[in-house]
C-alpha positions, 0 to 999 in steps of 0.5 A: 475476287476473294471470297468472304472466308479469305477476307475474314482471315486477312482482317484477323491477321492484320489485327494480330500484326497491328496489336503486337505481341503484348496486347491480346486482340479484342474478344469477339462474341461467337455463338454456336461457332466451330473452332477456326483452323488455318489452312496452308494457303492462308498461312502463306498470306499471314506469313510462316514466321509471324505464325511461329512467333505467335505460337511461341508467345502463346506457350510463354503466356500459358506457362506464366498463367500456370505459375500464377494459378499454381501459386495462388490457387483459383482466386485469380482468373486465368488469362485469356489465350490467343486463338491463333492456335488452331489445333486445340479448341478454346476452353470455357473460362472458370467462374471465380468466387469473390476474393475475401480480404485477408491479413498479411499473416494469413496470406503468408500462411496460405501461400504454399510456395512461401518458406517458413519465416520468422513472422510465421514462427512468432505468431505460431508460438506466441500464446495469448496472455490473460491477466487475472485481476485479484478479487477485491474482497469487500468485508461486511460491516460488523454488528456492534450489538453482537457481544461476541463480535465486540469481544473479538474486536477488543481482544484483537486490539488489546495490549496482551494480544501478541501479533505473529509478526512485529511490523515496522521494526525489521531493521532493529530486529535484524541488528540485534539478531546479527549481534547475538549470532556473532557472539554465539559463533565466536563464543564471546560475551557482549552487551547491547543497550536498547533504548526508546520511548514507551510503546515503540515495540522494544520488548516485543522485538526482543521476544521475537529476536529470542525465538529467531536466535534459538531456531537459528542455533538449532538449525545451524548446529550450535548449542542453543543458549540458555535464556534468562528474561527478567523485568527489573521492576519485579526485583526487591533490591537492585542487586537481586539481579545477580542472584537471578543470573547465578541461579541459572548456573547453580540452581541449588546454591542460595546467596544474597546479592553481594555474594552472588556478584562475587561468585559470578565474577569468580565464575567468569574469571576461571576457565570452565571445567567442561568445554560444552558450557552454553552461552547465556542470553540475558534480557533485562527489561526496564533497565533504568530501574537499576540506576542508583546514586552511584550506579554501581549495580548497572556498572557491575552488570555490564562489567560481567561481559568483560571477564575472560571466560564470560559467556553471557550476552546482555541485552538491556532494554530501557525507556530512557533515551539519555540513559546511554549518555549518562552511563556510557562514558563511565562504561567506556572508561571501564572498557565495557561500552555496549552497542546502542540501538535506538527505537524511534517513535512510530510515525503516522504511516507505521501506526496506521499499518499496525492497526490495519494489520491487527484488524485484517484478520477480522471477517468484517469492517469495524472502523472507517478509514478516516477514523483510523487515520485520525487516530494515527495522526494524533498519536504520532504527533503526540508521542508515537506510543503504539499502546496508546493508539490501541487503547484509543481504538478500543475506547472509540468502540465503547463510544459507539456502544454508548451511542447505540444504547442511548438511541435505543433507550430514547426509542423505547421511552418514546414508545412507552409514552405514546404507544399509538405513534407507531408510524412516527417511530418507524423511521427511528427504528429503521435508523437504529437498525442501520446503526446496528451494522454501522462502523466506528466513525470519525466522531467516535474517534474524536471523542475517544482522542479528546478523553485521552489527550485532554489539554487546557487548550482543547477544553477551553475551545470546546467550552467557548460559545458558538460564535467564538468557536466560529471565529477560531474556526475561521482563524484556523482556515485563514492561517492554514497557508503561509500567512502568520498574521492578519488584521481583524477586518480580514478575519471578520471577512472570513467569519462572515463567509462561514456564517453565510455558507452555513446560514447562521446570522453573524454578529456585528463588527463591534461585537466581533471586535469584543469577542476577539478581545475575549479570545486574546484574554484567554490566550487563544488569539494575540492582538497587536498594534497601536492603531486606534481603529480596531479593524486595523489591529494585527491578529495572530493565532496563539495556539496550534491549528491541530488543537482547534481541529481536534477540539471541533472535529467531533461536531459535524458543523465545524468539521464541514467548515474546516474541510 
């Protein structure tokens, strides 16, 4: 009868044979047990071939486990070994720490067997980018009660202050400069006519071109040209301009205008004795002053550039745009047609940019942005004169100063009359202190604009009664779109909406119709139609909407209604 040990060996061998090679036997708990060894008799029962096969499987499984452990470290627990090998005792399994989740990039870098690839190189070389936002400089408001600050601001906006750069005239300056450069390089005379409305930067641009040309000639190895700048309004006689030109060549020689012209013609007709004769740049401002009945002086001046040995570059500057059309055909017949460059009037954006550049150098804020934009819009619509925009800006500062003086006088007078009302005057004093650091607002600019651009229409609208002004305001809002005319009934509805929103008692329909007739008589509205019903008559705005906005912009009530 088999013993208990033999029965245990048979059960173990049967379990190994039935489970196959791939599936390990179920683990048994053996506490305080010695390592099991297979005797030769028992090996015969199991079979020598099956034991050899089991040992080969054990070797292969151990190699695979060693490779996995070597490649992944101790993160993955070891696979359980089969206990059929009786030669070595079973080793205790190490306890693994909980695996931490890592990103794909960190796993790639942690793996020692993985070769360096493009992803690892990319992440190792890429540096974090830092974007630094430019600091926003917020200037404090100025103090209009500080006389020194007021002086600095007015000086910055004065016409005599020459900016370092002439803004918005780069194209025109480049054309004039290239023309002068070509004349110097070829040592050839030439003439150029610069025209444009007043205040468009012509004289300032010519001054800048003169500086750039002298610097270019010195750096390029050319002889610096002699420069003659003159204002034709300062001449006693128009022919004196030839005396001024001759004085550059022969300072000691005195002659009248006619003799000077003849000497210049003779000088430019003969070859100069020395080859080092300099070119002469003549900048004649206010050239339209030289226009006479026969225009002889103007023609003779441009004819000087056609002589064979002439070395003068003539730049004529004038405000008259049509001057070229009047005298250029005659000059063309004389073969001395000048090159014409026109300076266009400044646009709203250009005026606003120039004003902002002048105020940018100040360490404080002087104007509201809306006030500067209103000034730029009105000046651009009227004439585009930059000089006028500067004068209006300085006038707006004076409006703020007058307002502060008036508020201070009222406060001081109320304090003298009632010295015991300190509690009542405290809020007013705080208001004055707040205004001390205030800026030039849009209402100050509107008053300054009204003084500069006074027109009968604006004066008429400003002198109307309140309800007639409300009718004009409602008409401006009603016709702001595509509609050009409407009925009196529709206009009355717009009028009632404004009165309702502002809590002003409206007038009746009959009074409204009568006021529309009054505005028609004044030329502000135009009534048409043969209908007997007054509400069915057509009404049209007979003035510009901008005049209504400009006339009523200084009053806060109408400014709110027009928004």
